[in-house]
A tleap script that builds the chain and sets N, CA, C and O, in Angstrom:
source leaprc.protein.ff14SB
mol = sequence {
  NMET THR TYR ASP ALA SER ASP PRO GLU ALA
  ILE ALA LYS ALA LYS LYS ASN GLU GLU ASP
  VAL GLU LYS ASP ILE ASP PHE ILE ALA SER
  GLN PRO ARG GLY ARG ARG TRP LEU TYR ARG
  LEU ILE PHE GLU ALA GLY HIE MET SER SER
  GLN SER TYR VAL PRO ASN SER PHE ASP ALA
  THR ALA PHE ASN GLU GLY ALA ARG SER ILE
  GLY ARG VAL ILE HIE GLU GLN LEU ARG ALA
  ASN ASN PRO LYS ALA TYR LEU LYS MET LEU
  GLU GLU ASN HIE PHE ASP CGLY
}
set mol.1.N position { -8.065 -10.120 -14.717 }
set mol.1.CA position { -7.606 -10.843 -15.878 }
set mol.1.C position { -7.861 -12.326 -15.649 }
set mol.1.O position { -7.562 -12.859 -14.580 }
set mol.2.N position { -8.406 -12.975 -16.644 }
set mol.2.CA position { -8.652 -14.409 -16.539 }
set mol.2.C position { -7.618 -15.160 -17.352 }
set mol.2.O position { -7.031 -14.633 -18.296 }
set mol.3.N position { -7.415 -16.395 -16.961 }
set mol.3.CA position { -6.489 -17.246 -17.688 }
set mol.3.C position { -6.964 -18.679 -17.590 }
set mol.3.O position { -7.803 -19.014 -16.754 }
set mol.4.N position { -6.425 -19.514 -18.444 }
set mol.4.CA position { -6.775 -20.935 -18.493 }
set mol.4.C position { -5.908 -21.677 -17.488 }
set mol.4.O position { -4.710 -21.847 -17.714 }
set mol.5.N position { -6.496 -22.120 -16.382 }
set mol.5.CA position { -5.751 -22.784 -15.313 }
set mol.5.C position { -5.207 -24.142 -15.729 }
set mol.5.O position { -4.413 -24.740 -15.003 }
set mol.6.N position { -5.626 -24.635 -16.887 }
set mol.6.CA position { -5.094 -25.917 -17.359 }
set mol.6.C position { -3.937 -25.720 -18.341 }
set mol.6.O position { -3.337 -26.695 -18.792 }
set mol.7.N position { -3.627 -24.488 -18.668 }
set mol.7.CA position { -2.558 -24.176 -19.616 }
set mol.7.C position { -1.304 -23.746 -18.838 }
set mol.7.O position { -1.285 -22.669 -18.242 }
set mol.8.N position { -0.254 -24.590 -18.842 }
set mol.8.CA position { 0.969 -24.261 -18.090 }
set mol.8.C position { 1.584 -22.920 -18.500 }
set mol.8.O position { 2.135 -22.208 -17.661 }
set mol.9.N position { 1.494 -22.582 -19.766 }
set mol.9.CA position { 2.039 -21.300 -20.231 }
set mol.9.C position { 1.253 -20.129 -19.643 }
set mol.9.O position { 1.835 -19.124 -19.235 }
set mol.10.N position { -0.056 -20.266 -19.605 }
set mol.10.CA position { -0.899 -19.214 -19.032 }
set mol.10.C position { -0.649 -19.085 -17.523 }
set mol.10.O position { -0.647 -17.977 -16.986 }
set mol.11.N position { -0.442 -20.202 -16.852 }
set mol.11.CA position { -0.158 -20.184 -15.420 }
set mol.11.C position { 1.169 -19.484 -15.151 }
set mol.11.O position { 1.266 -18.662 -14.240 }
set mol.12.N position { 2.185 -19.805 -15.936 }
set mol.12.CA position { 3.501 -19.180 -15.774 }
set mol.12.C position { 3.419 -17.679 -16.024 }
set mol.12.O position { 4.029 -16.888 -15.304 }
set mol.13.N position { 2.667 -17.295 -17.043 }
set mol.13.CA position { 2.522 -15.876 -17.347 }
set mol.13.C position { 1.798 -15.148 -16.212 }
set mol.13.O position { 2.194 -14.048 -15.829 }
set mol.14.N position { 0.748 -15.755 -15.678 }
set mol.14.CA position { 0.003 -15.135 -14.573 }
set mol.14.C position { 0.885 -15.017 -13.329 }
set mol.14.O position { 0.832 -14.009 -12.625 }
set mol.15.N position { 1.685 -16.030 -13.062 }
set mol.15.CA position { 2.577 -15.998 -11.901 }
set mol.15.C position { 3.630 -14.905 -12.053 }
set mol.15.O position { 3.919 -14.177 -11.104 }
set mol.16.N position { 4.198 -14.795 -13.247 }
set mol.16.CA position { 5.199 -13.761 -13.507 }
set mol.16.C position { 4.573 -12.374 -13.339 }
set mol.16.O position { 5.183 -11.478 -12.756 }
set mol.17.N position { 3.374 -12.208 -13.846 }
set mol.17.CA position { 2.677 -10.926 -13.719 }
set mol.17.C position { 2.421 -10.591 -12.247 }
set mol.17.O position { 2.606 -9.447 -11.830 }
set mol.18.N position { 2.003 -11.572 -11.468 }
set mol.18.CA position { 1.749 -11.357 -10.046 }
set mol.18.C position { 3.032 -10.966 -9.314 }
set mol.18.O position { 3.013 -10.060 -8.481 }
set mol.19.N position { 4.135 -11.633 -9.611 }
set mol.19.CA position { 5.420 -11.305 -8.993 }
set mol.19.C position { 5.871 -9.903 -9.386 }
set mol.19.O position { 6.436 -9.176 -8.569 }
set mol.20.N position { 5.622 -9.529 -10.628 }
set mol.20.CA position { 5.994 -8.195 -11.098 }
set mol.20.C position { 5.185 -7.124 -10.375 }
set mol.20.O position { 5.731 -6.089 -9.992 }
set mol.21.N position { 3.907 -7.361 -10.189 }
set mol.21.CA position { 3.041 -6.413 -9.487 }
set mol.21.C position { 3.506 -6.253 -8.040 }
set mol.21.O position { 3.474 -5.147 -7.501 }
set mol.22.N position { 3.935 -7.346 -7.409 }
set mol.22.CA position { 4.409 -7.279 -6.035 }
set mol.22.C position { 5.671 -6.426 -5.909 }
set mol.22.O position { 5.967 -5.912 -4.831 }
set mol.23.N position { 6.407 -6.276 -6.996 }
set mol.23.CA position { 7.634 -5.476 -6.978 }
set mol.23.C position { 7.364 -3.986 -7.182 }
set mol.23.O position { 8.270 -3.170 -7.011 }
set mol.24.N position { 6.145 -3.622 -7.543 }
set mol.24.CA position { 5.813 -2.216 -7.777 }
set mol.24.C position { 6.083 -1.363 -6.546 }
set mol.24.O position { 6.672 -0.288 -6.652 }
set mol.25.N position { 5.657 -1.834 -5.384 }
set mol.25.CA position { 5.864 -1.043 -4.169 }
set mol.25.C position { 7.348 -0.924 -3.848 }
set mol.25.O position { 7.779 0.096 -3.311 }
set mol.26.N position { 8.145 -1.959 -4.171 }
set mol.26.CA position { 9.595 -1.871 -3.963 }
set mol.26.C position { 10.192 -0.778 -4.838 }
set mol.26.O position { 11.086 -0.046 -4.414 }
set mol.27.N position { 9.693 -0.677 -6.049 }
set mol.27.CA position { 10.178 0.353 -6.966 }
set mol.27.C position { 9.884 1.741 -6.407 }
set mol.27.O position { 10.749 2.617 -6.412 }
set mol.28.N position { 8.673 1.932 -5.930 }
set mol.28.CA position { 8.282 3.224 -5.368 }
set mol.28.C position { 9.105 3.532 -4.120 }
set mol.28.O position { 9.543 4.666 -3.926 }
set mol.29.N position { 9.315 2.524 -3.277 }
set mol.29.CA position { 10.023 2.716 -2.010 }
set mol.29.C position { 11.537 2.810 -2.181 }
set mol.29.O position { 12.250 3.028 -1.202 }
set mol.30.N position { 12.029 2.653 -3.373 }
set mol.30.CA position { 13.479 2.682 -3.590 }
set mol.30.C position { 14.037 4.103 -3.632 }
set mol.30.O position { 15.253 4.288 -3.576 }
set mol.31.N position { 13.173 5.101 -3.728 }
set mol.31.CA position { 13.603 6.493 -3.822 }
set mol.31.C position { 13.022 7.315 -2.672 }
set mol.31.O position { 11.911 7.034 -2.223 }
set mol.32.N position { 13.743 8.316 -2.189 }
set mol.32.CA position { 13.219 9.159 -1.108 }
set mol.32.C position { 11.849 9.771 -1.431 }
set mol.32.O position { 10.973 9.829 -0.567 }
set mol.33.N position { 11.674 10.216 -2.647 }
set mol.33.CA position { 10.395 10.821 -3.047 }
set mol.33.C position { 9.256 9.789 -2.971 }
set mol.33.O position { 8.143 10.117 -2.560 }
set mol.34.N position { 9.541 8.567 -3.364 }
set mol.34.CA position { 8.542 7.504 -3.290 }
set mol.34.C position { 8.201 7.147 -1.855 }
set mol.34.O position { 7.035 6.927 -1.525 }
set mol.35.N position { 9.225 7.087 -0.993 }
set mol.35.CA position { 8.979 6.793 0.417 }
set mol.35.C position { 8.180 7.913 1.076 }
set mol.35.O position { 7.327 7.649 1.924 }
set mol.36.N position { 8.447 9.152 0.698 }
set mol.36.CA position { 7.687 10.284 1.232 }
set mol.36.C position { 6.225 10.173 0.809 }
set mol.36.O position { 5.320 10.389 1.615 }
set mol.37.N position { 6.003 9.837 -0.456 }
set mol.37.CA position { 4.642 9.688 -0.961 }
set mol.37.C position { 3.914 8.547 -0.239 }
set mol.37.O position { 2.756 8.692 0.155 }
set mol.38.N position { 4.604 7.412 -0.068 }
set mol.38.CA position { 4.000 6.286 0.648 }
set mol.38.C position { 3.655 6.672 2.080 }
set mol.38.O position { 2.577 6.342 2.575 }
set mol.39.N position { 4.569 7.371 2.742 }
set mol.39.CA position { 4.326 7.782 4.120 }
set mol.39.C position { 3.069 8.658 4.209 }
set mol.39.O position { 2.211 8.440 5.066 }
set mol.40.N position { 2.972 9.631 3.332 }
set mol.40.CA position { 1.804 10.525 3.339 }
set mol.40.C position { 0.530 9.749 3.047 }
set mol.40.O position { -0.506 10.006 3.659 }
set mol.41.N position { 0.598 8.808 2.122 }
set mol.41.CA position { -0.574 8.008 1.785 }
set mol.41.C position { -1.002 7.146 2.963 }
set mol.41.O position { -2.193 7.041 3.256 }
set mol.42.N position { -0.045 6.532 3.636 }
set mol.42.CA position { -0.361 5.633 4.747 }
set mol.42.C position { -0.751 6.390 6.006 }
set mol.42.O position { -1.781 6.097 6.613 }
set mol.43.N position { 0.057 7.355 6.402 }
set mol.43.CA position { -0.108 7.963 7.721 }
set mol.43.C position { -0.905 9.256 7.723 }
set mol.43.O position { -1.499 9.598 8.746 }
set mol.44.N position { -0.938 9.974 6.637 }
set mol.44.CA position { -1.676 11.230 6.621 }
set mol.44.C position { -3.034 11.104 5.936 }
set mol.44.O position { -4.024 11.657 6.415 }
set mol.45.N position { -3.086 10.393 4.842 }
set mol.45.CA position { -4.353 10.265 4.116 }
set mol.45.C position { -4.982 8.893 4.310 }
set mol.45.O position { -6.146 8.690 3.963 }
set mol.46.N position { -4.232 7.960 4.856 }
set mol.46.CA position { -4.691 6.581 4.954 }
set mol.46.C position { -5.216 6.187 6.307 }
set mol.46.O position { -5.839 6.990 7.002 }
set mol.47.N position { -4.970 4.975 6.675 }
set mol.47.CA position { -5.634 4.364 7.815 }
set mol.47.C position { -5.152 4.830 9.177 }
set mol.47.O position { -5.835 4.569 10.168 }
set mol.48.N position { -4.037 5.491 9.280 }
set mol.48.CA position { -3.540 5.868 10.598 }
set mol.48.C position { -3.703 7.352 10.885 }
set mol.48.O position { -3.193 7.848 11.890 }
set mol.49.N position { -4.395 8.054 10.029 }
set mol.49.CA position { -4.444 9.506 10.176 }
set mol.49.C position { -5.401 9.974 11.262 }
set mol.49.O position { -5.045 10.849 12.050 }
set mol.50.N position { -6.585 9.425 11.323 }
set mol.50.CA position { -7.557 9.922 12.291 }
set mol.50.C position { -8.711 8.941 12.404 }
set mol.50.O position { -8.738 7.893 11.758 }
set mol.51.N position { -9.644 9.311 13.232 }
set mol.51.CA position { -10.855 8.525 13.392 }
set mol.51.C position { -11.637 8.550 12.079 }
set mol.51.O position { -11.814 9.611 11.481 }
set mol.52.N position { -12.098 7.396 11.635 }
set mol.52.CA position { -12.817 7.365 10.362 }
set mol.52.C position { -14.311 7.631 10.521 }
set mol.52.O position { -14.980 8.016 9.562 }
set mol.53.N position { -14.829 7.430 11.714 }
set mol.53.CA position { -16.253 7.630 11.941 }
set mol.53.C position { -16.594 9.117 11.943 }
set mol.53.O position { -15.943 9.919 12.613 }
set mol.54.N position { -17.622 9.465 11.184 }
set mol.54.CA position { -18.134 10.839 11.155 }
set mol.54.C position { -19.590 10.777 11.617 }
set mol.54.O position { -20.433 10.210 10.922 }
set mol.55.N position { -19.892 11.352 12.777 }
set mol.55.CA position { -21.262 11.282 13.296 }
set mol.55.C position { -22.289 11.797 12.288 }
set mol.55.O position { -22.097 12.834 11.654 }
set mol.56.N position { -23.353 11.066 12.162 }
set mol.56.CA position { -24.481 11.430 11.304 }
set mol.56.C position { -24.129 11.532 9.827 }
set mol.56.O position { -24.850 12.180 9.068 }
set mol.57.N position { -23.050 10.913 9.410 }
set mol.57.CA position { -22.691 10.957 7.987 }
set mol.57.C position { -22.178 9.596 7.540 }
set mol.57.O position { -20.987 9.297 7.629 }
set mol.58.N position { -23.106 8.785 7.059 }
set mol.58.CA position { -22.711 7.464 6.587 }
set mol.58.C position { -21.780 7.559 5.384 }
set mol.58.O position { -20.848 6.766 5.250 }
set mol.59.N position { -22.034 8.529 4.510 }
set mol.59.CA position { -21.203 8.688 3.314 }
set mol.59.C position { -19.764 9.049 3.666 }
set mol.59.O position { -18.827 8.458 3.128 }
set mol.60.N position { -19.584 10.005 4.557 }
set mol.60.CA position { -18.235 10.419 4.943 }
set mol.60.C position { -17.517 9.295 5.676 }
set mol.60.O position { -16.321 9.086 5.474 }
set mol.61.N position { -18.241 8.572 6.527 }
set mol.61.CA position { -17.633 7.438 7.226 }
set mol.61.C position { -17.213 6.368 6.231 }
set mol.61.O position { -16.117 5.818 6.341 }
set mol.62.N position { -18.058 6.067 5.272 }
set mol.62.CA position { -17.719 5.063 4.255 }
set mol.62.C position { -16.506 5.503 3.441 }
set mol.62.O position { -15.628 4.693 3.143 }
set mol.63.N position { -16.457 6.769 3.087 }
set mol.63.CA position { -15.316 7.297 2.350 }
set mol.63.C position { -14.033 7.133 3.171 }
set mol.63.O position { -13.020 6.659 2.657 }
set mol.64.N position { -14.080 7.523 4.435 }
set mol.64.CA position { -12.912 7.408 5.306 }
set mol.64.C position { -12.499 5.955 5.505 }
set mol.64.O position { -11.307 5.652 5.560 }
set mol.65.N position { -13.462 5.061 5.612 }
set mol.65.CA position { -13.146 3.646 5.755 }
set mol.65.C position { -12.496 3.103 4.489 }
set mol.65.O position { -11.638 2.224 4.566 }
set mol.66.N position { -12.886 3.605 3.341 }
set mol.66.CA position { -12.229 3.212 2.097 }
set mol.66.C position { -10.774 3.640 2.082 }
set mol.66.O position { -9.900 2.876 1.673 }
set mol.67.N position { -10.512 4.867 2.528 }
set mol.67.CA position { -9.134 5.361 2.616 }
set mol.67.C position { -8.333 4.526 3.605 }
set mol.67.O position { -7.179 4.182 3.346 }
set mol.68.N position { -8.950 4.201 4.741 }
set mol.68.CA position { -8.268 3.357 5.730 }
set mol.68.C position { -7.924 1.997 5.143 }
set mol.68.O position { -6.833 1.474 5.371 }
set mol.69.N position { -8.841 1.434 4.397 }
set mol.69.CA position { -8.621 0.112 3.807 }
set mol.69.C position { -7.434 0.127 2.844 }
set mol.69.O position { -6.587 -0.765 2.883 }
set mol.70.N position { -7.376 1.122 1.999 }
set mol.70.CA position { -6.260 1.241 1.057 }
set mol.70.C position { -4.948 1.460 1.812 }
set mol.70.O position { -3.930 0.845 1.493 }
set mol.71.N position { -4.980 2.331 2.804 }
set mol.71.CA position { -3.791 2.582 3.609 }
set mol.71.C position { -3.289 1.333 4.309 }
set mol.71.O position { -2.084 1.086 4.359 }
set mol.72.N position { -4.211 0.543 4.851 }
set mol.72.CA position { -3.819 -0.704 5.535 }
set mol.72.C position { -3.156 -1.676 4.583 }
set mol.72.O position { -2.138 -2.279 4.924 }
set mol.73.N position { -3.713 -1.837 3.401 }
set mol.73.CA position { -3.148 -2.771 2.424 }
set mol.73.C position { -1.731 -2.354 2.049 }
set mol.73.O position { -0.821 -3.183 2.033 }
set mol.74.N position { -1.542 -1.085 1.750 }
set mol.74.CA position { -0.217 -0.596 1.354 }
set mol.74.C position { 0.756 -0.704 2.527 }
set mol.74.O position { 1.901 -1.118 2.349 }
set mol.75.N position { 0.305 -0.335 3.715 }
set mol.75.CA position { 1.143 -0.418 4.912 }
set mol.75.C position { 1.621 -1.849 5.140 }
set mol.75.O position { 2.814 -2.080 5.334 }
set mol.76.N position { 0.714 -2.793 5.118 }
set mol.76.CA position { 1.077 -4.191 5.373 }
set mol.76.C position { 1.952 -4.766 4.266 }
set mol.76.O position { 2.873 -5.537 4.538 }
set mol.77.N position { 1.673 -4.397 3.034 }
set mol.77.CA position { 2.487 -4.899 1.922 }
set mol.77.C position { 3.918 -4.388 2.037 }
set mol.77.O position { 4.861 -5.154 1.840 }
set mol.78.N position { 4.096 -3.116 2.348 }
set mol.78.CA position { 5.432 -2.556 2.477 }
set mol.78.C position { 6.161 -3.150 3.681 }
set mol.78.O position { 7.323 -3.543 3.577 }
set mol.79.N position { 5.475 -3.215 4.822 }
set mol.79.CA position { 6.095 -3.766 6.032 }
set mol.79.C position { 6.513 -5.216 5.846 }
set mol.79.O position { 7.602 -5.606 6.268 }
set mol.80.N position { 5.667 -6.009 5.225 }
set mol.80.CA position { 5.941 -7.439 5.075 }
set mol.80.C position { 6.974 -7.735 3.986 }
set mol.80.O position { 7.835 -8.597 4.164 }
set mol.81.N position { 6.890 -7.032 2.876 }
set mol.81.CA position { 7.735 -7.363 1.723 }
set mol.81.C position { 9.047 -6.609 1.675 }
set mol.81.O position { 10.002 -7.069 1.047 }
set mol.82.N position { 9.111 -5.457 2.328 }
set mol.82.CA position { 10.335 -4.672 2.268 }
set mol.82.C position { 10.531 -3.914 3.590 }
set mol.82.O position { 10.407 -2.690 3.633 }
set mol.83.N position { 10.841 -4.657 4.673 }
set mol.83.CA position { 10.958 -4.003 5.973 }
set mol.83.C position { 12.063 -2.947 6.035 }
set mol.83.O position { 11.941 -1.978 6.786 }
set mol.84.N position { 13.120 -3.113 5.273 }
set mol.84.CA position { 14.192 -2.095 5.274 }
set mol.84.C position { 13.680 -0.774 4.717 }
set mol.84.O position { 13.953 0.286 5.281 }
set mol.85.N position { 12.945 -0.831 3.620 }
set mol.85.CA position { 12.384 0.394 3.037 }
set mol.85.C position { 11.342 0.993 3.970 }
set mol.85.O position { 11.227 2.215 4.066 }
set mol.86.N position { 10.584 0.150 4.656 }
set mol.86.CA position { 9.590 0.636 5.618 }
set mol.86.C position { 10.270 1.425 6.732 }
set mol.86.O position { 9.847 2.532 7.065 }
set mol.87.N position { 11.322 0.851 7.304 }
set mol.87.CA position { 12.045 1.539 8.378 }
set mol.87.C position { 12.704 2.820 7.870 }
set mol.87.O position { 12.716 3.833 8.569 }
set mol.88.N position { 13.245 2.776 6.670 }
set mol.88.CA position { 13.854 3.962 6.071 }
set mol.88.C position { 12.798 5.054 5.892 }
set mol.88.O position { 13.064 6.226 6.161 }
set mol.89.N position { 11.613 4.675 5.444 }
set mol.89.CA position { 10.514 5.620 5.276 }
set mol.89.C position { 10.173 6.285 6.611 }
set mol.89.O position { 9.978 7.498 6.674 }
set mol.90.N position { 10.104 5.482 7.673 }
set mol.90.CA position { 9.823 6.055 8.986 }
set mol.90.C position { 10.933 6.985 9.444 }
set mol.90.O position { 10.661 8.068 9.962 }
set mol.91.N position { 12.180 6.573 9.260 }
set mol.91.CA position { 13.304 7.416 9.647 }
set mol.91.C position { 13.260 8.771 8.940 }
set mol.91.O position { 13.510 9.810 9.552 }
set mol.92.N position { 12.944 8.746 7.660 }
set mol.92.CA position { 12.966 9.976 6.859 }
set mol.92.C position { 11.775 10.888 7.117 }
set mol.92.O position { 11.880 12.105 6.962 }
set mol.93.N position { 10.655 10.317 7.505 }
set mol.93.CA position { 9.425 11.121 7.581 }
set mol.93.C position { 8.809 11.207 8.962 }
set mol.93.O position { 8.376 12.282 9.376 }
set mol.94.N position { 8.761 10.127 9.666 }
set mol.94.CA position { 8.042 10.078 10.939 }
set mol.94.C position { 8.860 10.693 12.077 }
set mol.94.O position { 8.320 11.400 12.927 }
set mol.95.N position { 10.133 10.425 12.083 }
set mol.95.CA position { 10.953 10.850 13.207 }
set mol.95.C position { 11.656 12.182 12.955 }
set mol.95.O position { 12.431 12.651 13.789 }
set mol.96.N position { 11.381 12.787 11.804 }
set mol.96.CA position { 12.031 14.058 11.469 }
set mol.96.C position { 11.280 15.273 12.009 }
set mol.96.O position { 11.788 16.394 11.978 }
set mol.97.N position { 10.066 15.035 12.503 }
set mol.97.CA position { 9.281 16.108 13.106 }
set mol.97.C position { 9.269 17.308 12.286 }
set mol.97.O position { 8.648 18.303 12.658 }
savepdb mol mol.pdb
quit
């Protein structure tokens, strides 16, 4: 989305939108089902699940690296912006074996 950087109203609207988007992960992490989904996305399907390199397959490696990239972004955003929800997610999913 583009906006006019010289228009104070447009700047305020863009800032509000950015702050609202940053709260999306908090909304998801506020419920056990959301934390379970985040955990699976980060640790099972995302960047911490396994080796991303697939011998002799550039396409599969690229696909896995894309998944890792998305997982890393979500992992870091949750850890940095909502450490309590991050720890709760680990307690509920990682340590429950």
